[in-house]
C-alpha positions in Angstrom: 35.8 54.3 -3.5 32.7 53.1 -1.5 30.4 53.1 -4.4 31.3 49.5 -5.8 30.8 47.7 -2.3 27.5 49.5 -1.9 26.4 48.3 -5.4 27.5 44.8 -4.6 25.7 44.7 -1.3 22.5 46.1 -3.0 22.7 43.5 -5.8 23.1 40.6 -3.2 20.1 42.0 -1.2 17.9 42.1 -4.4 18.9 38.6 -5.2 18.2 37.2 -1.8 14.7 38.8 -1.8 13.7 36.3 -4.4 15.0 33.2 -2.5 12.7 30.8 -0.6 11.6 31.7 2.8 13.7 29.0 4.3 17.0 27.6 3.1 16.5 24.7 0.7 12.8 25.6 0.7 11.9 22.8 -1.7 12.7 20.3 1.1 10.7 22.3 3.7 7.7 20.4 4.9 9.0 16.9 4.7 6.0 14.5 4.8 7.5 11.1 5.8 10.1 9.3 7.9 12.5 8.9 4.9 12.7 12.6 4.3 12.5 14.3 7.7 16.0 13.2 8.9 17.4 14.5 5.6 15.6 17.9 5.9 17.0 18.2 9.5 20.5 17.3 8.3 20.3 19.8 5.4 19.0 22.6 7.5 21.6 21.9 10.2 24.5 21.8 7.7 23.2 25.2 6.3 23.3 26.8 9.8 26.8 25.4 10.5 28.0 26.7 7.2 26.5 30.1 7.7 28.1 30.1 11.2 31.6 29.3 9.7 31.2 32.0 7.1 30.3 34.5 9.8 33.4 33.7 11.8 35.6 33.8 8.7 34.2 37.2 7.7 34.6 38.6 11.1 38.3 37.4 11.2 38.9 38.9 7.8 37.5 42.3 8.8 39.6 42.2 12.1 42.7 41.3 10.1 42.0 44.2 7.7 41.6 46.6 10.5 44.6 45.4 12.3 46.7 45.5 9.1 45.7 49.0 8.3 46.6 50.0 11.9 50.0 48.3 11.7 50.6 50.0 8.3 50.0 53.5 9.8 52.2 52.8 12.7 55.1 50.8 11.2 54.8 51.3 7.4 54.2 48.8 4.6 56.9 46.3 5.6 56.9 42.5 5.5 57.5 41.0 9.0 58.7 37.4 9.8 57.6 37.7 13.3 53.8 38.6 12.5 52.6 35.2 13.9 50.3 34.5 11.1 51.0 30.8 11.4 49.2 30.9 14.7 45.9 31.8 13.1 46.2 28.8 10.9 46.6 26.6 13.8 43.5 28.1 15.4 41.5 27.6 12.2 42.5 23.9 12.0 41.7 23.4 15.7 38.2 25.0 15.3 37.4 23.3 11.9 38.2 19.8 12.7 35.7 19.1 15.5 32.9 20.9 13.4 33.8 18.6 10.4 33.7 15.5 12.6 30.4 16.4 13.9 29.0 17.0 10.4 30.6 13.6 9.2 29.1 11.6 12.1 25.7 13.3 11.8 25.7 12.6 8.0 26.6 8.9 8.6 23.8 8.5 11.2 21.2 10.0 8.8 22.4 7.9 5.9 22.0 4.7 7.9 18.7 5.7 9.2 17.1 6.2 5.7 18.9 3.4 4.1 16.2 0.8 4.5 12.4 1.1 5.1 11.1 0.4 8.6 8.7 -2.3 7.5 8.2 -4.7 4.6 4.5 -4.4 4.1 4.3 -1.6 1.5 4.1 -1.9 -2.4 7.1 -2.7 -4.4 7.5 -0.5 -7.6 10.0 -0.8 -10.4 11.0 2.5 -12.1 12.9 2.6 -15.3 14.2 6.0 -16.2 14.2 7.1 -19.9 15.1 10.3 -21.7 13.1 12.0 -20.6 10.2 10.2 -18.8 9.6 7.6 -16.1 8.2 4.1 -16.6 6.5 2.9 -13.4 5.8 -0.9 -12.9 3.8 -2.0 -10.0 4.8 -5.5 -8.8 2.5 -8.1 -7.4 2.4 -11.7 -6.2 0.2 -12.7 -9.2 1.7 -12.0 -12.6 -1.7 -10.9 -13.8 -1.9 -8.1 -11.3 1.4 -6.5 -12.4 0.7 -3.3 -14.4 2.7 -0.4 -15.9 2.0 3.4 -16.0 4.1 6.4 -16.4 5.3 9.7 -14.7 2.8 9.6 -11.8 3.6 7.3 -8.9 0.6 6.8 -6.7 1.3 5.6 -3.0 -0.8 4.7 0.0 -0.5 7.0 3.1 1.6 5.7 5.9 3.2 2.8 4.2 6.8 2.6 3.1 7.0 2.1 -0.7 10.1 0.2 -1.9 11.5 1.5 -5.2 13.7 -0.5 -7.6 15.5 1.8 -10.0 17.2 1.3 -13.3 17.7 3.2 -16.5 17.2 2.4 -20.2 19.8 4.8 -21.5 22.0 7.1 -19.4 22.4 7.8 -15.6 19.4 9.5 -14.1 18.6 10.4 -10.5 15.2 9.9 -8.9 14.4 12.4 -6.2 11.2 13.7 -4.5 12.6 16.0 -1.9 9.6 16.0 0.5 9.3 12.2 0.5 12.8 10.5 0.4 16.5 10.5 -0.5 17.9 10.7 -3.9 18.9 7.4 -5.7 20.7 7.0 -9.1 19.1 5.1 -11.9 22.0 3.4 -13.7 21.8 1.4 -17.0 22.2 -2.4 -16.4 22.0 -2.0 -12.6 19.1 -2.0 -10.1 19.4 0.3 -7.2 17.0 0.3 -4.2 15.5 3.1 -2.2 12.1 3.9 -0.5 9.8 6.8 0.3 6.8 7.2 2.5 4.0 9.9 2.6 2.2 10.5 5.9 0.1 13.3 4.5 -2.2 13.1 1.5 -1.4 15.2 -1.4 0.7 15.6 -4.6 4.5 15.8 -4.3 6.6 17.0 -7.2 10.0 15.3 -8.0 12.6 15.6 -10.6 15.5 13.9 -12.2 18.5 15.2 -10.3 21.3 14.0 -12.5 22.0 15.9 -15.8 20.9 13.4 -18.5 20.8 15.5 -21.6 19.0 18.1 -23.5 15.6 17.9 -21.8 16.9 17.0 -18.3 15.0 20.0 -16.8 11.7 18.6 -18.2 11.8 15.2 -16.7 9.6 15.6 -13.7 7.7 13.0 -11.7 4.7 13.4 -9.4 3.9 11.3 -6.4 0.2 11.1 -5.4 -0.5 10.0 -1.9 -3.9 8.6 -1.1 -5.6 7.1 1.9 -5.2 3.2 1.9 -8.8 2.6 0.9 -8.6 5.0 -2.0 -5.2 3.5 -3.0 -6.7 0.0 -3.1 -9.6 1.2 -5.2 -7.0 2.8 -7.6 -5.0 -0.5 -7.7 -8.0 -2.5 -8.7 -8.9 0.0 -11.4 -5.4 0.1 -12.8 -5.3 -3.6 -13.2 -8.2 -3.5 -15.5 -7.8 -3.2 -19.3 -8.9 0.0 -20.9 -12.3 0.5 -22.5 -11.7 3.2 -24.9 -14.1 4.9 -27.2 -14.4 3.5 -30.7 -14.4 5.4 -33.9 -12.1 7.6 -36.0 -9.8 8.3 -32.9 -9.2 4.7 -32.3 -8.4 4.1 -36.0 -5.9 7.0 -36.2 -4.3 5.9 -32.9 -3.9 2.3 -34.2 -2.4 3.4 -37.4 0.0 6.2 -36.0 0.6 5.5 -32.3 0.2 1.7 -31.6 3.7 0.8 -32.6 5.2 2.8 -29.7 2.5 2.8 -27.0 0.6 0.1 -25.2 -3.1 0.3 -24.3 -4.1 -2.9 -22.6 -7.4 -4.4 -23.8 -6.6 -3.2 -27.4 -4.3 -4.3 -30.2 -1.9 -1.4 -29.2 1.2 -3.1 -27.9 4.2 -0.8 -28.4 6.9 -0.7 -25.8 9.0 2.2 -26.9 6.8 5.1 -25.3 4.8 5.3 -22.1 2.0 3.0 -21.5 -1.3 4.8 -22.0 -3.9 2.3 -20.6 -5.4 4.7 -18.1 -3.9 7.8 -19.5 -6.9 10.1 -18.9 -6.5 9.5 -15.1 -3.0 11.3 -15.0 -2.9 15.0 -14.1 -0.1 15.9 -16.5 1.5 14.7 -19.7 4.9 14.6 -21.2 6.5 14.1 -17.8 4.9 17.0 -16.2 5.4 19.9 -18.7 1.7 20.2 -19.6 -1.6 19.7 -17.8 -3.6 16.6 -19.1 -6.4 18.6 -20.8 -7.8 18.3 -24.3 -6.2 21.6 -25.3 -2.8 20.5 -24.1 -3.1 17.1 -25.6 -3.7 18.7 -29.0 -0.8 21.1 -28.5 1.5 18.2 -27.7 0.5 16.2 -30.8 0.8 19.3 -33.0 4.2 20.7 -31.6 5.9 17.7 -30.0 9.4 18.6 -30.8 8.9 22.3 -30.3 7.7 21.7 -26.7 10.3 19.0 -25.9 13.2 19.0 -28.5 14.9 15.7 -28.6 12.1 13.8 -27.1 11.8 10.1 -28.2 8.4 10.9 -29.6 8.6 12.1 -33.2 6.4 14.7 -34.7 3.6 12.5 -35.9 2.2 13.6 -39.3 -1.5 14.1 -38.7 -4.0 16.7 -39.9 -6.1 18.9 -37.7 -9.2 16.4 -37.7 -7.0 13.4 -37.0 -5.4 15.2 -34.0 -8.8 16.1 -32.6 -9.9 12.6 -33.0 -6.8 11.1 -31.2 -7.3 13.7 -28.4 -10.9 12.5 -27.9 -9.7 9.0 -27.9 -7.0 9.6 -25.3 -9.6 11.4 -23.1 -11.6 8.1 -23.1 -8.7 6.1 -21.6 -9.9 6.2 -18.0 
C-alpha cells in the first residue's frame, strides 16, 4: 500500500533536483530599479504560497489522522455535529488578511515601476514581428534616427523608455532581470521602461504565445558604459560600407527586396534591417550565433531551423551562399 506514495515522492524529488537554485531563478540577480521590486514581489509571493501550502498540508494530515481515529472509535458514520463548518470559517479568517497584504504589495510595486524615475534616457520604439524584434532609436534630429533588430543596446544607469507595438499579433516584451513585462499589440502603442546598472548581456523573450515559433523569439539587451554607448550610437548612425563583389551582387538580386542596408540600394522593409549586421552577437532572433558557419546554415536551411519564419528558403547555390555570408560579415 505504501509503494505508490514512495514512488510519487521519489519522482517529485528527482524533478525538483533539476530546478533552479532559487524560485523563479531567471529573475534572480535583478540588475536595475525597474526589476528589483518585481523580483522581491515574486519571491515574497512564492514564500507566502509555500507557507499556505504547508499549513494546508498540515491541516489535511491532521484531519486524516483525526478521521481515522474517529472511525476506529465510532465507526464509519456521517455525523451532523462534526463542526466541519468551523474549519471553513478559520480558513477564510486566515486567508483574507494574507490576500489583502498580497494585493496591496502588488499595487505598490506596480505603481513603483509604472514610470521611469527620470526623463534623460534614450527613447526606443520596438515593433514585434513574427518572430523577431524591430528596434528603432529615436532622436531629436530625423537624420539621427536608425533601426536595428533583435539586440537592444542601452547605457548603464539610465532609464530607457520603450514604446511597444506589433505588426501582426499580440506579443509580450520581457527581459526579466531589467524590467516588467509589457504587451505589444497591433495598432496600439504601449509604454514601459528598463534600466541596467551593471554592464553585461541580458536575455529576454516574447512572453505571449504568438504562434509556431514563439519559443524562438528571443531578444538580447546589451548594457554598455555611457561613453561606449555614445560611441556605438555614432557608429550606428553611419551608413554601411560593405565589401563589393560577388556577394554584393547576389545580395542585391536575392535579398534587397526584403532587407535594408543603409548606404546601398537595398531598401526592403519586410525583414530586419542589416546595416550593421556583423556587429550583432546572434542571428534569427537569438537562435544561432552570428558566425560565418551559422550564417551559411541559416541561408541553406532557413525553414528547417525556423519553420514558418517570414524569410523564405532563398534559392542559391553553394558559391552564392558563401558570397552572401562574406558580404554579411562585412556589414560592420
